[in-house]
C-alpha positions as semicolon CSV with decimal commas, in nm:
position;residue;x (nm);y (nm);z (nm)
1;M;-17,792;-3,312;6,664
2;A;-17,791;-3,635;6,465
3;P;-18,084;-3,748;6,247
4;S;-18,332;-3,951;6,448
5;K;-18,393;-4,217;6,183
6;D;-18,156;-4,465;6,024
7;Y;-18,258;-4,438;5,659
8;Y;-18,030;-4,727;5,562
9;R;-18,211;-4,956;5,806
10;V;-18,548;-4,830;5,681
11;L;-18,463;-4,941;5,327
12;G;-18,276;-5,251;5,441
13;V;-17,951;-5,162;5,265
14;S;-17,592;-5,117;5,380
15;R;-17,428;-4,778;5,416
16;S;-17,213;-4,857;5,113
17;A;-17,514;-4,940;4,892
18;G;-17,505;-4,799;4,538
19;K;-17,774;-4,596;4,364
20;S;-17,921;-4,896;4,182
21;E;-17,942;-5,102;4,504
22;I;-18,114;-4,817;4,688
23;K;-18,360;-4,766;4,404
24;K;-18,440;-5,136;4,383
25;A;-18,502;-5,160;4,759
26;Y;-18,727;-4,854;4,752
27;R;-18,938;-4,984;4,464
28;Q;-18,994;-5,317;4,636
29;L;-19,088;-5,161;4,968
30;A;-19,300;-4,884;4,816
31;K;-19,501;-5,138;4,622
32;Q;-19,536;-5,355;4,932
33;Y;-19,653;-5,078;5,169
34;H;-19,840;-4,842;4,935
35;P;-20,171;-4,748;5,105
36;D;-20,371;-4,828;4,793
37;A;-20,233;-5,182;4,800
38;N;-20,315;-5,221;5,172
39;P;-20,656;-5,060;5,230
40;D;-20,721;-5,266;5,546
41;D;-20,380;-5,212;5,705
42;K;-20,353;-4,867;5,867
43;S;-19,988;-4,921;5,966
44;S;-19,879;-4,954;5,602
45;A;-19,929;-4,579;5,546
46;G;-19,675;-4,495;5,815
47;R;-19,430;-4,750;5,685
48;F;-19,476;-4,617;5,331
49;K;-19,396;-4,264;5,453
50;E;-19,075;-4,384;5,617
51;V;-18,966;-4,567;5,303
52;S;-19,037;-4,264;5,082
53;E;-18,863;-4,029;5,324
54;A;-18,553;-4,249;5,332
55;Y;-18,540;-4,279;4,954
56;S;-18,583;-3,906;4,898
57;V;-18,263;-3,843;5,097
58;L;-18,045;-4,142;5,004
59;S;-18,122;-4,118;4,631
60;D;-17,984;-3,764;4,616
61;P;-17,599;-3,784;4,633
62;E;-17,563;-3,435;4,781
63;Q;-17,827;-3,488;5,051
64;R;-17,698;-3,836;5,126
65;K;-17,346;-3,704;5,181
66;K;-17,468;-3,439;5,423
67;Y;-17,702;-3,687;5,596
68;D;-17,405;-3,917;5,661
69;L;-17,212;-3,625;5,806
70;M;-17,502;-3,533;6,031
71;R;-17,508;-3,889;6,166
72;K;-17,146;-3,842;6,271
73;L;-17,232;-3,511;6,435
74;G;-17,453;-3,693;6,685
75;A;-17,157;-3,697;6,922
76;F;-17,163;-3,315;6,933
77;T;-17,511;-3,265;7,074
78;G;-17,528;-2,928;7,246
79;V;-17,221;-2,788;7,071
80;R;-17,254;-2,425;6,976
81;G;-17,063;-2,214;6,727
82;G;-16,763;-2,186;6,960
83;G;-16,682;-2,555;6,946
84;G;-16,729;-2,849;7,180
85;P;-16,602;-2,896;7,536
86;G;-16,229;-2,853;7,555
87;G;-16,214;-2,675;7,221
88;G;-16,347;-2,973;7,025
89;P;-16,457;-2,969;6,659
90;K;-16,690;-2,698;6,538
91;F;-16,981;-2,748;6,307
92;E;-16,801;-2,511;6,071
93;D;-16,538;-2,782;6,035
94;F;-16,794;-2,995;5,858
95;G;-16,892;-2,725;5,611
96;F;-17,223;-2,621;5,771
97;G;-17,127;-2,275;5,908
98;G;-17,179;-2,157;6,265
99;L;-17,475;-2,273;6,469
100;G;-17,574;-1,956;6,647
101;G;-17,826;-2,144;6,862
102;L;-18,134;-2,329;6,744
103;G;-18,179;-2,100;6,446
104;G;-17,844;-2,222;6,320
105;L;-17,953;-2,582;6,354
106;G;-18,260;-2,501;6,151
107;D;-18,033;-2,365;5,877
108;I;-17,831;-2,684;5,884
109;F;-18,135;-2,901;5,834
110;S;-18,259;-2,661;5,572
111;S;-17,938;-2,703;5,374
112;I;-17,945;-3,078;5,413
113;F;-18,305;-3,166;5,351
114;G;-18,397;-2,901;5,096
115;R;-18,612;-2,651;5,281
116;G;-18,710;-2,405;5,011
117;K;-18,718;-2,464;4,637
118;R;-18,416;-2,564;4,437
119;E;-18,355;-2,744;4,113
120;V;-18,234;-3,099;4,175
121;S;-18,006;-3,228;3,903
122;V;-17,997;-3,591;3,796
123;E;-17,671;-3,777;3,847
124;P;-17,507;-3,882;3,517
125;I;-17,480;-4,246;3,419
126;E;-17,116;-4,347;3,382
127;M;-17,015;-4,637;3,160
128;T;-16,705;-4,777;2,986
129;V;-16,712;-4,876;2,619
130;V;-16,445;-5,090;2,449
131;L;-16,335;-4,949;2,113
132;P;-16,169;-5,127;1,821
133;F;-15,828;-4,975;1,753
134;R;-15,915;-4,855;1,402
135;I;-16,234;-4,670;1,510
136;A;-16,043;-4,503;1,793
137;A;-15,775;-4,387;1,550
138;L;-15,996;-4,269;1,264
139;G;-16,313;-4,177;1,453
140;G;-16,663;-4,300;1,377
141;K;-16,971;-4,419;1,560
142;I;-17,030;-4,715;1,787
143;P;-17,359;-4,849;1,929
144;V;-17,405;-4,870;2,306
145;T;-17,694;-4,998;2,516
146;V;-17,769;-4,844;2,855
147;S;-18,042;-4,910;3,112
148;V;-18,235;-4,591;3,197
149;S;-18,565;-4,497;3,359
150;E;-18,827;-4,348;3,130
151;A;-19,185;-4,237;3,169
152;C;-19,420;-4,536;3,184
153;P;-19,574;-4,585;2,836
154;V;-19,907;-4,695;2,985
155;C;-19,975;-4,408;3,228
156;G;-19,748;-4,149;3,069
157;G;-19,563;-4,100;3,398
158;G;-19,871;-4,014;3,602
159;G;-19,887;-4,346;3,788
160;A;-20,263;-4,391;3,730
161;A;-20,418;-4,689;3,556
162;P;-20,595;-4,594;3,231
163;G;-20,954;-4,494;3,304
164;S;-20,905;-4,462;3,679
165;K;-21,027;-4,160;3,875
166;V;-20,768;-3,901;3,970
167;S;-20,838;-3,681;4,273
168;M;-20,655;-3,442;4,501
169;C;-20,416;-3,609;4,745
170;D;-20,568;-3,598;5,094
171;E;-20,225;-3,635;5,252
172;C;-20,073;-3,312;5,121
173;K;-20,398;-3,138;5,015
174;G;-20,269;-3,108;4,660
175;R;-19,950;-2,926;4,754
176;G;-19,722;-3,217;4,662
177;T;-19,512;-3,170;4,977
178;V;-19,549;-3,264;5,342
179;S;-19,353;-3,195;5,659
180;F;-19,147;-3,473;5,814
181;G;-19,011;-3,471;6,167
182;Q;-18,634;-3,504;6,154
183;G;-18,413;-3,473;6,460
184;G;-18,673;-3,258;6,637
185;F;-18,725;-3,027;6,340
186;A;-18,981;-3,027;6,060
187;V;-18,856;-3,035;5,701
188;N;-19,050;-3,036;5,377
189;R;-19,022;-3,332;5,143
190;P;-19,224;-3,458;4,843
191;C;-19,545;-3,620;4,957
192;P;-19,492;-3,998;4,987
193;R;-19,851;-4,080;4,896
194;C;-19,873;-3,889;4,568
195;L;-19,494;-3,879;4,506
196;G;-19,506;-3,502;4,474
197;R;-19,779;-3,494;4,210
198;G;-20,052;-3,353;4,433
199;T;-20,304;-3,606;4,300
200;V;-20,376;-3,973;4,359
201;A;-20,544;-4,231;4,141
202;S;-20,822;-4,469;4,240
203;K;-20,620;-4,747;4,076
204;L;-20,246;-4,767;4,027
205;C;-20,090;-4,835;3,688
206;G;-20,023;-5,206;3,655
207;K;-19,715;-5,148;3,441
208;C;-19,513;-4,929;3,679
209;G;-19,696;-4,992;4,009
210;G;-19,779;-4,622;4,040
211;G;-19,419;-4,504;4,022
212;G;-19,466;-4,348;3,682
213;E;-19,145;-4,485;3,534
214;V;-19,004;-4,809;3,397
215;D;-18,653;-4,933;3,325
216;V;-18,572;-4,970;2,955
217;N;-18,262;-5,059;2,756
218;K;-18,180;-4,755;2,546
219;R;-17,969;-4,801;2,232
220;L;-17,757;-4,504;2,128
221;M;-17,496;-4,431;1,862
222;V;-17,193;-4,268;2,024
223;A;-16,968;-4,046;1,811
224;V;-16,600;-4,129;1,860
225;P;-16,361;-3,837;1,790
226;P;-16,056;-3,918;1,572
227;G;-15,745;-3,992;1,775
228;T;-15,934;-4,118;2,080
229;D;-15,714;-4,294;2,334
230;S;-15,796;-4,507;2,637
231;G;-15,941;-4,289;2,912
232;G;-16,099;-4,043;2,668
233;K;-16,455;-3,937;2,755
234;V;-16,763;-3,804;2,580
235;R;-17,078;-3,668;2,746
236;L;-17,422;-3,739;2,599
237;K;-17,633;-3,456;2,736
238;G;-17,992;-3,528;2,828
239;Q;-17,968;-3,897;2,731
240;G;-17,956;-4,038;3,085
241;Q;-18,210;-4,089;3,362
242;R;-18,537;-3,898;3,348
243;H;-18,593;-3,626;3,606
244;P;-18,830;-3,744;3,882
245;T;-19,039;-3,426;3,860
246;G;-19,019;-3,361;3,487
247;G;-18,705;-3,147;3,487
248;K;-18,400;-3,180;3,266
249;P;-18,288;-3,544;3,216
250;G;-17,942;-3,651;3,326
251;D;-17,640;-3,712;3,106
252;I;-17,443;-4,021;3,010
253;V;-17,064;-4,008;3,046
254;V;-16,886;-4,263;2,826
255;T;-16,524;-4,356;2,899
256;F;-16,338;-4,534;2,618
257;A;-16,104;-4,830;2,651
258;V;-15,915;-4,896;2,324
259;E;-15,843;-5,254;2,222
260;P;-15,484;-5,338;2,118
261;D;-15,422;-5,410;1,748
262;R;-15,229;-5,708;1,617
263;F;-15,040;-5,498;1,362
264;F;-15,027;-5,140;1,488
265;R;-14,917;-4,991;1,815
266;R;-14,951;-4,627;1,904
267;E;-14,722;-4,359;2,042
268;G;-14,915;-4,032;2,060
269;S;-15,021;-3,949;1,704
270;D;-14,763;-4,184;1,551
271;L;-14,818;-4,546;1,453
272;I;-14,556;-4,819;1,463
273;C;-14,574;-5,153;1,285
274;T;-14,329;-5,440;1,244
275;V;-14,281;-5,599;0,900
276;P;-14,074;-5,916;0,847
277;I;-13,838;-5,960;0,549
278;N;-13,599;-6,245;0,475
279;V;-13,223;-6,226;0,508
280;V;-13,171;-6,203;0,131
281;G;-13,405;-5,905;0,101
282;A;-13,224;-5,737;0,390
283;A;-12,884;-5,802;0,232
284;L;-12,962;-5,726;-0,133
285;G;-13,250;-5,483;-0,087
286;T;-13,614;-5,537;-0,174
287;K;-13,951;-5,370;-0,215
288;I;-14,247;-5,434;0,017
289;R;-14,606;-5,314;0,046
290;V;-14,712;-5,191;0,390
291;R;-15,066;-5,161;0,525
292;T;-15,172;-4,822;0,665
293;I;-15,444;-4,733;0,916
294;D;-15,664;-4,613;0,628
295;G;-15,669;-4,970;0,492
296;K;-15,453;-4,883;0,190
297;R;-15,113;-5,033;0,111
298;V;-14,812;-4,821;0,017
299;A;-14,487;-4,932;-0,151
300;L;-14,169;-4,908;0,056
301;R;-13,819;-4,968;-0,084
302;I;-13,579;-5,144;0,150
303;P;-13,215;-5,060;0,069
304;P;-12,937;-5,325;0,060
305;G;-12,773;-5,397;0,393
306;T;-13,078;-5,313;0,605
307;Q;-13,026;-5,421;0,964
308;P;-13,290;-5,576;1,195
309;G;-13,483;-5,312;1,390
310;R;-13,425;-5,032;1,140
311;K;-13,725;-4,799;1,105
312;F;-13,859;-4,627;0,798
313;R;-14,100;-4,334;0,816
314;L;-14,418;-4,298;0,615
315;K;-14,486;-3,927;0,660
316;G;-14,845;-3,825;0,734
317;M;-14,969;-4,184;0,758
318;G;-15,035;-4,179;1,133
319;I;-15,330;-4,061;1,343
320;E;-15,491;-3,722;1,292
321;K;-15,562;-3,532;1,612
322;N;-15,620;-3,162;1,676
323;G;-15,562;-3,080;1,310
324;R;-15,224;-3,257;1,291
325;R;-15,155;-3,600;1,150
326;G;-14,870;-3,812;1,279
327;D;-14,643;-4,050;1,091
328;Q;-14,623;-4,426;1,052
329;F;-14,296;-4,598;1,132
330;V;-14,216;-4,935;0,976
331;E;-13,977;-5,145;1,184
332;I;-13,792;-5,417;0,994
333;D;-13,769;-5,766;1,137
334;V;-13,518;-5,986;0,953
335;T;-13,620;-6,350;0,963
336;I;-13,352;-6,622;0,970
337;P;-13,425;-6,974;0,840
338;E;-13,439;-7,223;1,126
339;K;-13,330;-7,519;0,912
340;L;-13,116;-7,545;0,595
341;T;-13,067;-7,827;0,349
342;E;-12,712;-7,951;0,282
343;K;-12,706;-7,762;-0,047
344;Q;-12,829;-7,440;0,118
345;A;-12,577;-7,474;0,399
346;K;-12,292;-7,523;0,146
347;V;-12,395;-7,213;-0,048
348;L;-12,403;-7,011;0,273
349;K;-12,060;-7,140;0,377
350;D;-11,915;-7,053;0,038
351;F;-12,059;-6,702;0,078
352;A;-11,909;-6,670;0,424
353;E;-11,564;-6,777;0,298
354;A;-11,583;-6,538;0,001
355;A;-11,682;-6,253;0,232
356;G;-11,424;-6,345;0,495
357;L;-11,690;-6,406;0,759
358;K;-11,621;-6,631;1,056
359;Y;-11,890;-6,867;1,189
């Protein structure tokens, strides 16, 4: 049996709507139809219940997923545990177990809409942070700003305006939950009038509109492990969205994207850099100073006759990861003058003739 209400239509959102879109729609509608804001309109209470009921299901990823499946099951009305007419799909195929008659249907709705007590976890906030190459290689800390919901600073999360009278909710009689009709069955959900608190205020908080929470930009310092590469993740436990009923807050999952560097490129724990030298230094040998990831410069002797593309290893100058530090490889790029004076060209020709080189 399919759910009797289209929760997406109730909130005025599409079936592909994200969490933030659903939350925004709910807040607008809840504020518009809250009974305290419409004392002379009796129909607003019913509309407010529908909005709260829809949000309570669609805001929970697990319940929303099962609700969507139940909508699809509308085509199997009357199907029992043995499958549909002609051996059609069973309810077990959708992960709900056998029906076993009406009692089985009750179990299905119980699993979907939370009959009984269970701890509801808060979905983590996922975000991508761009890292400078050097911080990713050496580790460090980087500031990030994330939008989260926190308890309203004016009402402390209670939803009541300061100084207002707080009394028992007459809708749920202080229980914090009410029964909703869903597909012919009654299921318990948080009371839409008191939002599960069991009490109501004579005047709603002007800051949060009675919701008890506000959106704030939270600034955090994220620790970056040494040797971090693009796609690496860290989890900030308890730093995400507040729990709607005062439980454990959600987490923040940060995915790193490492910026390319103009000098270094990375291969695992090794670093590669390209250093130009002139043709004389390549032919006769020279000494250069090479920058390392630590910011220091080390001396490197280039032997006579060095060819373009030759690599020299600086042992232990790479990236440290899992207790092992890689190497740095210096690739030589021999630069050739684009233009020569007559005197320079003559000297080069004399050299070519003395060395027996053809040109």
